[in-house]
Structures are given as structure tokens and as C-alpha cells.
C-alpha positions as CSV (number, residue, x, y, z in Angstrom):
1,M,238.1,128.1,167.2
2,A,239.5,130.8,169.5
3,T,237.2,133.6,170.5
4,K,238.4,137.2,170.3
5,T,238.3,139.1,173.5
6,K,237.9,142.8,173.5
7,V,240.6,144.7,175.3
8,K,239.5,147.8,176.9
9,K,241.7,150.7,175.9
10,V,243.2,152.4,178.9
11,A,243.5,156.1,178.5
12,D,246.7,157.9,179.4
13,P,246.7,158.9,183.1
14,T,245.9,162.5,183.8
15,P,246.5,164.3,187.0
16,V,243.5,164.6,189.3
17,S,242.3,168.2,189.5
18,F,239.1,169.2,191.3
19,I,239.4,172.7,190.1
20,H,240.2,172.2,186.4
21,N,238.4,168.9,185.7
22,D,234.6,168.8,186.1
23,L,234.5,165.0,186.2
24,D,236.9,164.9,189.2
25,F,234.8,167.5,191.0
26,K,231.6,165.5,190.2
27,V,233.1,162.4,191.7
28,A,234.0,164.3,194.9
29,T,230.5,165.9,195.1
30,L,228.6,162.6,194.6
31,A,230.8,160.9,197.2
32,N,230.2,163.7,199.6
33,F,226.5,163.1,199.3
34,G,227.0,159.4,200.2
35,W,226.7,157.8,196.7
36,A,228.3,154.4,196.6
37,L,231.5,153.9,194.6
38,Q,229.7,151.7,192.0
39,A,226.9,154.2,191.6
40,I,229.4,157.0,191.0
41,A,231.4,154.8,188.6
42,D,228.2,154.0,186.6
43,K,227.2,157.7,186.5
44,T,230.6,159.0,185.4
45,G,231.9,156.2,183.3
46,L,235.0,155.7,185.4
47,T,236.0,152.4,187.1
48,K,235.5,151.8,190.8
49,S,239.2,152.1,191.3
50,Q,239.4,155.4,189.6
51,V,236.5,156.7,191.7
52,S,238.1,155.4,194.9
53,Y,241.4,157.1,193.9
54,R,239.7,160.4,193.3
55,C,237.9,160.1,196.7
56,R,241.2,159.5,198.5
57,Q,242.8,162.4,196.7
58,S,239.9,164.8,197.7
59,G,239.8,163.5,201.2
60,V,236.1,162.6,200.9
61,S,234.8,159.5,202.5
62,V,231.6,157.9,201.2
63,K,231.0,156.3,204.6
64,A,231.2,159.7,206.3
65,Y,227.7,160.6,204.9
66,R,226.2,157.3,206.0
67,N,227.7,157.7,209.5
68,G,226.5,161.3,209.8
69,R,230.0,162.7,209.9
70,N,230.0,165.2,207.1
71,E,228.3,168.6,206.6
72,H,225.6,167.3,204.2
73,A,224.4,164.6,206.5
74,I,224.4,166.9,209.5
75,R,222.3,169.4,207.5
76,I,219.8,166.7,206.6
77,V,219.4,165.8,210.3
78,E,219.1,169.4,211.4
79,A,216.5,170.0,208.7
80,Q,214.2,167.3,210.1
81,K,214.0,169.3,213.3
82,V,212.5,172.1,211.3
83,L,210.3,169.9,209.1
84,F,208.6,167.9,211.8
85,S,207.3,168.9,215.2
86,A,208.0,166.9,218.3
87,K,204.5,165.6,218.2
88,E,204.9,164.4,214.6
89,I,208.2,162.7,215.4
90,K,206.6,160.9,218.4
91,E,203.7,159.7,216.2
92,M,206.1,158.4,213.5
93,R,208.1,156.6,216.2
94,E,204.9,155.0,217.5
95,K,203.9,153.8,214.1
96,M,207.3,152.4,213.4
97,E,207.2,150.5,216.7
98,E,203.8,149.1,215.9
99,A,205.0,148.0,212.5
100,R,208.1,146.4,214.1
101,A,205.9,144.6,216.7
102,A,203.6,143.3,214.0
103,I,206.5,141.9,211.9
104,L,208.1,140.3,215.0
105,Q,204.7,138.7,215.9
106,K,204.4,137.2,212.4
107,L,207.9,135.9,212.5
108,R,207.2,134.2,215.8
109,K,204.2,132.2,214.5
């Protein structure tokens, strides 16, 4: 007996508009904050291809945030300078180095 497969209905294409379409604007905004394509697709109900297309149309690169090359990532880094003193940053680095050394020591055993 043959099984029926559900065919996903594809909506008629609409022009991408970041001014008149809130969903397109949301995709560009989430991508600008470094959300992964799959996460944006899950949040908006679009496919990864649709999200990728909208990102290309808006000129937004998801990787730009992760690589520290967009305005939001730069602001986050600059805010850390205000949030933590040089002494606190030094202490955090020392703790991280201690944790790293402990992990390496366990791996070597």
C-alpha cells in the first residue's frame, strides 16, 4: 500500500522589503545580532534558504557578528571595558588559565 506524502504548499513569492514587511526586517535584525540561519528560520517560520536570501538582500552577514565586524559586536566588546575594571579582567584571565591548565593536566593522565 502506497503511503501518502504531504506536499508543503509553497506560497507565491513576494518581493523582499525591509521597510514594508516586518518579517523581512526581523530576519535582518536577528542576523545582525549573530543568530544562526537555522535559529532565524525556526523563529520566523521561513526556510533556511529564504532566510539566507533575505540576509543577502539586506547585506547582513551572520558571520560578521561572530567575527566582531559589525556595530553590535563592537558595542558589546566596548561595553566590557566599562563593565569590568582592568583588575577584574586580569583575575578572570587567571582563573581561565587555571581551569585550562587543570583540564590539560587531566587529559595528560
